[in-house]
C-alpha positions as CSV (number, residue, x, y, z in Angstrom):
1,X,56.0,127.8,129.6
2,X,57.6,129.8,132.4
3,X,60.3,127.2,132.9
4,X,61.2,127.3,129.2
5,X,61.5,131.1,129.4
6,X,63.7,130.8,132.5
7,X,65.9,128.1,130.9
8,X,66.2,130.2,127.8
9,X,67.1,133.2,129.9
10,X,69.7,131.1,131.8
11,X,71.3,130.0,128.5
12,X,71.4,133.6,127.4
13,X,73.2,134.6,130.6
14,X,75.7,131.8,130.1
15,X,76.3,132.9,126.5
16,X,76.9,136.4,127.8
17,X,79.4,135.1,130.3
18,X,81.2,133.1,127.6
19,X,81.6,136.2,125.5
20,X,83.0,138.1,128.5
21,X,85.5,135.3,129.2
22,X,86.6,135.4,125.6
23,X,87.1,139.2,125.8
24,X,89.0,138.7,129.1
25,X,91.3,136.2,127.4
26,X,91.9,138.6,124.5
27,X,92.7,141.4,126.9
28,X,95.0,139.1,128.9
29,X,96.9,138.5,125.7
30,X,97.1,142.2,125.1
31,X,98.5,142.7,128.6
32,X,101.1,140.0,128.0
33,X,102.2,141.8,124.8
34,X,102.6,145.0,126.8
35,X,104.7,143.2,129.4
36,X,107.1,142.1,126.7
37,X,107.8,145.7,125.9
38,X,110.1,145.7,128.9
39,X,112.5,143.9,126.6
40,X,111.9,146.0,123.6
41,X,113.7,149.2,122.6
42,X,112.1,152.6,122.4
43,X,113.1,156.1,121.6
44,X,112.9,159.5,123.4
45,X,111.2,162.0,121.2
46,X,112.0,165.7,122.1
47,X,110.3,168.7,120.5
48,X,111.3,172.3,121.2
49,X,107.9,174.0,121.8
50,X,109.6,177.3,122.2
51,X,111.0,177.2,118.6
52,X,107.6,175.9,117.3
53,X,105.9,178.9,119.0
54,X,108.3,181.4,117.5
55,X,107.8,179.9,114.0
56,X,104.0,180.1,114.3
57,X,104.2,183.6,115.8
58,X,106.5,184.8,112.9
59,X,104.2,183.3,110.3
60,X,101.1,185.0,111.7
61,X,103.0,188.4,112.2
62,X,104.1,188.3,108.5
63,X,100.7,187.4,107.1
64,X,99.7,190.9,106.1
65,X,103.2,192.1,105.1
66,X,104.2,192.3,101.4
67,X,106.8,189.9,100.0
68,X,109.5,192.6,99.9
69,X,109.1,193.5,103.6
70,X,109.0,189.8,104.6
71,X,112.3,189.2,102.8
72,X,113.9,192.1,104.6
73,X,112.7,190.8,108.0
74,X,113.9,187.3,107.2
75,X,117.3,188.7,106.1
76,X,117.7,190.6,109.4
77,X,116.5,187.5,111.3
78,X,119.2,185.3,109.7
79,X,121.8,187.9,110.4
80,X,120.8,187.9,114.1
81,X,120.8,184.1,114.1
82,X,124.4,184.0,112.7
83,X,125.6,186.4,115.3
84,X,123.9,184.4,118.1
85,X,125.4,181.1,116.9
86,X,128.9,182.7,116.7
87,X,128.6,184.1,120.2
88,X,127.4,180.7,121.6
89,X,130.5,179.1,120.0
90,X,132.8,181.7,121.6
91,X,131.1,181.2,125.0
92,X,131.5,177.5,124.7
93,X,135.2,177.8,124.0
94,X,135.6,179.9,127.1
95,X,133.5,177.6,129.2
96,X,130.6,180.0,129.5
97,X,127.0,178.8,129.2
98,X,123.9,180.9,128.9
99,X,121.2,178.4,129.5
100,X,117.6,179.3,130.1
101,X,115.7,177.3,132.7
102,X,114.0,174.3,131.1
103,X,110.3,173.3,131.3
104,X,109.9,169.7,130.4
105,X,106.3,168.9,129.2
106,X,105.0,165.4,129.6
107,X,101.6,164.0,128.7
108,X,99.8,161.1,130.4
109,X,96.5,159.8,129.1
110,X,95.5,157.1,131.5
111,X,93.6,153.9,130.5
112,X,92.1,151.3,132.8
113,X,95.4,149.6,133.6
114,X,97.6,152.8,133.5
115,X,99.7,151.2,130.7
116,X,101.5,154.4,129.9
117,X,103.4,154.2,133.2
118,X,106.3,152.4,131.4
119,X,106.8,155.4,129.1
120,X,106.4,157.8,132.0
121,X,109.2,155.9,133.9
122,X,111.6,156.3,130.9
123,X,110.7,160.0,130.5
124,X,111.3,160.7,134.2
125,X,114.6,158.8,134.1
126,X,115.8,161.0,131.3
127,X,114.8,164.2,132.9
128,X,116.3,163.3,136.3
129,X,119.6,162.6,134.6
130,X,119.9,166.1,132.9
131,X,117.7,168.5,134.9
132,X,119.3,171.5,136.6
133,X,118.0,173.0,139.9
134,X,116.1,175.7,138.1
135,X,114.3,173.3,135.7
136,X,110.6,172.2,136.1
137,X,108.2,169.6,134.8
138,X,104.7,170.1,133.6
139,X,102.5,167.0,133.3
140,X,99.4,167.2,131.2
141,X,97.2,164.6,132.9
142,X,94.0,163.0,131.7
143,X,92.7,160.0,133.5
144,X,89.4,158.8,135.0
145,X,91.2,156.2,137.1
146,X,91.6,152.5,137.0
147,X,93.4,149.6,138.7
148,X,95.0,150.2,142.1
149,X,98.5,148.8,141.4
150,X,98.8,150.6,138.0
151,X,98.0,154.1,139.3
152,X,99.9,153.5,142.5
153,X,103.0,152.9,140.4
154,X,102.3,155.9,138.2
155,X,102.0,158.1,141.3
156,X,105.3,156.7,142.6
157,X,107.1,157.6,139.4
158,X,106.0,161.2,139.8
159,X,107.1,161.2,143.4
160,X,110.7,160.5,142.1
161,X,110.8,164.0,140.7
162,X,110.1,165.5,144.1
163,X,112.8,163.2,145.6
164,X,115.3,164.8,143.2
165,X,114.0,168.3,144.0
166,X,112.5,168.9,140.6
167,X,109.4,171.0,140.8
168,X,106.3,169.3,139.3
169,X,103.1,171.0,138.1
170,X,100.1,168.9,137.0
171,X,97.6,170.4,134.6
172,X,94.2,168.8,134.3
173,X,92.4,170.0,131.2
174,X,89.6,167.4,131.2
175,X,89.7,164.8,134.0
176,X,91.8,163.5,136.9
177,X,89.6,161.4,139.0
178,X,90.2,158.6,141.4
179,X,93.6,157.1,140.3
180,X,94.1,160.1,138.1
181,X,93.8,162.4,141.2
182,X,96.2,160.0,143.1
183,X,98.8,161.0,140.5
184,X,97.9,164.6,140.5
185,X,98.1,165.1,144.3
186,X,101.9,164.3,144.2
187,X,102.5,167.6,142.4
188,X,103.9,170.7,144.0
189,X,101.0,172.6,142.2
190,X,97.8,171.4,140.5
191,X,96.0,173.6,138.0
192,X,92.7,172.8,136.4
193,X,90.5,174.0,133.6
194,X,87.2,175.5,134.8
195,X,85.1,172.5,133.8
196,X,87.6,169.7,134.4
197,X,86.5,166.8,136.6
198,X,88.5,166.1,139.8
199,X,88.2,164.0,142.9
200,X,86.3,160.7,143.2
201,X,88.6,159.7,146.0
202,X,87.1,156.2,146.6
203,X,87.3,152.6,145.7
204,X,84.7,150.6,143.8
205,X,84.1,146.9,143.0
206,X,80.9,145.4,141.6
207,X,80.1,141.8,140.9
208,X,77.0,140.0,139.5
209,X,76.1,136.6,141.0
210,X,73.8,134.1,139.2
211,X,74.1,131.3,141.8
212,X,70.4,131.3,142.6
213,X,69.5,131.0,138.9
214,X,71.9,128.1,138.5
215,X,70.6,126.4,141.6
216,X,67.0,126.7,140.5
217,X,67.9,124.7,137.4
218,X,70.0,122.2,139.3
219,X,73.4,123.5,138.1
220,X,76.2,123.0,140.6
221,X,79.3,125.2,140.7
222,X,82.1,124.0,142.9
223,X,84.6,126.7,144.0
224,X,87.8,125.1,145.4
225,X,90.2,127.2,147.5
226,X,93.0,126.7,149.9
227,X,93.1,129.5,152.4
228,X,90.1,130.9,154.3
229,X,89.9,134.1,152.3
230,X,91.4,133.0,149.0
231,X,88.1,133.7,147.2
232,X,85.7,136.0,149.1
233,X,83.4,136.8,146.2
234,X,82.4,134.6,143.2
235,X,80.4,135.0,140.1
236,X,78.9,131.5,139.9
237,X,79.1,130.1,143.5
238,X,77.3,131.2,146.6
239,X,78.6,134.3,148.3
240,X,78.5,134.1,152.1
241,X,78.0,137.0,154.5
242,X,81.4,136.3,155.9
243,X,83.0,136.6,152.4
244,X,81.1,139.8,151.7
245,X,82.2,141.3,155.0
246,X,85.8,140.4,154.3
247,X,85.7,141.9,150.8
248,X,84.1,145.1,152.2
249,X,86.9,145.2,154.8
250,X,89.5,145.1,152.0
251,X,87.8,147.9,150.1
252,X,87.8,150.0,153.3
253,X,91.5,149.3,153.9
254,X,92.4,150.4,150.3
255,X,90.3,153.6,150.7
256,X,92.1,154.4,154.0
257,X,95.5,154.0,152.3
258,X,94.2,156.2,149.4
259,X,93.1,158.9,151.8
260,X,96.4,158.8,153.7
261,X,98.3,159.1,150.5
262,X,96.3,162.2,149.4
263,X,96.7,163.8,152.8
264,X,100.4,163.2,152.9
265,X,100.8,165.1,149.7
266,X,98.1,167.8,150.3
267,X,98.0,168.1,154.1
268,X,95.7,171.2,154.0
269,X,92.8,169.2,152.6
270,X,89.7,168.4,154.7
271,X,90.0,164.7,153.9
272,X,86.7,163.6,155.4
273,X,84.9,166.1,153.3
274,X,86.5,165.3,150.0
275,X,87.2,161.5,150.3
276,X,83.5,160.5,149.8
277,X,83.9,159.2,146.2
278,X,82.3,162.4,144.8
279,X,83.8,164.4,142.0
280,X,83.8,168.2,141.4
281,X,84.3,170.6,138.5
282,X,87.4,172.8,138.4
283,X,86.1,175.9,140.2
284,X,84.4,173.7,142.9
285,X,87.7,171.8,143.3
286,X,89.5,175.1,143.8
287,X,87.2,176.1,146.7
288,X,87.8,172.7,148.2
289,X,91.6,173.1,147.7
290,X,91.9,170.1,145.5
291,X,93.6,172.3,143.0
292,X,95.7,175.5,143.4
293,X,94.7,177.6,140.3
294,X,92.2,177.7,137.4
295,X,94.0,177.7,134.0
296,X,94.8,175.4,131.2
297,X,98.1,173.6,130.2
298,X,98.2,175.7,127.1
299,X,98.3,178.9,129.1
300,X,101.1,177.6,131.3
301,X,103.2,176.7,128.3
302,X,102.6,180.1,126.6
303,X,103.6,181.8,129.8
304,X,106.7,179.7,130.3
305,X,107.9,180.3,126.7
306,X,108.6,183.9,127.6
307,X,111.5,183.0,129.9
308,X,112.1,179.3,129.6
309,X,113.1,176.7,127.0
310,X,110.0,174.5,126.8
311,X,110.6,171.0,125.6
312,X,108.1,168.3,125.0
313,X,109.4,164.9,126.1
314,X,107.8,161.6,125.0
315,X,109.2,158.1,125.2
316,X,107.8,156.1,122.3
317,X,108.1,152.3,122.4
318,X,108.6,150.6,119.1
319,X,105.6,148.4,118.3
320,X,105.4,145.3,116.1
321,X,102.5,144.9,113.7
322,X,100.8,142.5,116.1
323,X,101.1,145.0,119.0
324,X,99.6,147.7,116.9
325,X,96.7,145.5,116.1
326,X,96.4,144.5,119.7
327,X,96.3,148.2,120.7
328,X,93.4,148.8,118.3
329,X,91.6,145.8,119.8
330,X,92.3,147.0,123.3
331,X,90.8,150.3,122.6
332,X,87.7,148.6,121.2
333,X,87.1,146.4,124.3
334,X,88.4,148.8,126.9
335,X,84.9,150.1,127.8
336,X,83.5,146.6,127.9
337,X,86.3,145.4,130.2
338,X,85.8,148.4,132.5
339,X,82.1,147.4,133.0
340,X,83.2,143.8,133.5
341,X,85.7,144.7,136.2
342,X,83.2,146.9,138.0
343,X,80.8,144.0,138.1
344,X,83.5,141.6,139.5
345,X,85.7,141.7,142.5
346,X,88.3,143.9,140.8
347,X,89.1,147.0,142.8
348,X,89.3,150.2,141.0
349,X,90.3,153.7,142.2
């Protein structure tokens, strides 16, 4: 009786593994589609947040005014606008330019593989090509972390702004943990909402192993490798102590590089205290100097509108129908994939 139960349980486990492999194949297809985007065109979408704010402010201010008064105000506004346009034309003819400093607002919502990095690259390319010394960049960042290479590249893209002497502020309204904090720490200034989550400076990898169950039922799994450490951990084969030690060594090495990167960008941090894999809320993060101020991205934008031209910059990649469907599928399986990666030897920040 017990043997039948165990056999049934083993079959159930194998069915689960089969489903996971199918999901992995689907996600691999999605990743392949994303990689093809390198050869596809996109467009840079720019919105003037300063103008949008003025329009909303005008609408709210005029709400309680009667129609006659509103018409008079609108008439005066149009007259002022004509004078302003005429003056700008005259200044342009004479080679004069009255340009406000610009604040370029970017948004990065990170997923497991940091797939928005390609759009971030194009946005930064555009800004670097036109930015003046007085201009700044505000990145609205939201990410719980993910793959080491993906977030390493995203952080490197942000570092390009500093290399071109463009001031960067990162605003965390919800979460910038692990790989998300790797991106944030590149900034000249980090601000956080009071209850945003920050930190988690660590590396994690989990992997189930059903070797003993398979062995009990006389199921052999052969793992063939060339190279002593080509496969240190396996799902179906036997994991040796030597393999486990090597895999742990690799985790420690990545963690050391992570800590070094954070310390290079924020040298005032007590790295041994904050690089424990823990996370903190905004006000706690301020005490630990993980962030520089407590505020929201909305407050920063409203403050900047008073004396800067605030532009939202977004690079949108044109998607085919199949890619749109793939994106929906990816969102559906993303959480499942995250759990699968944690259980396997995939290193996540």
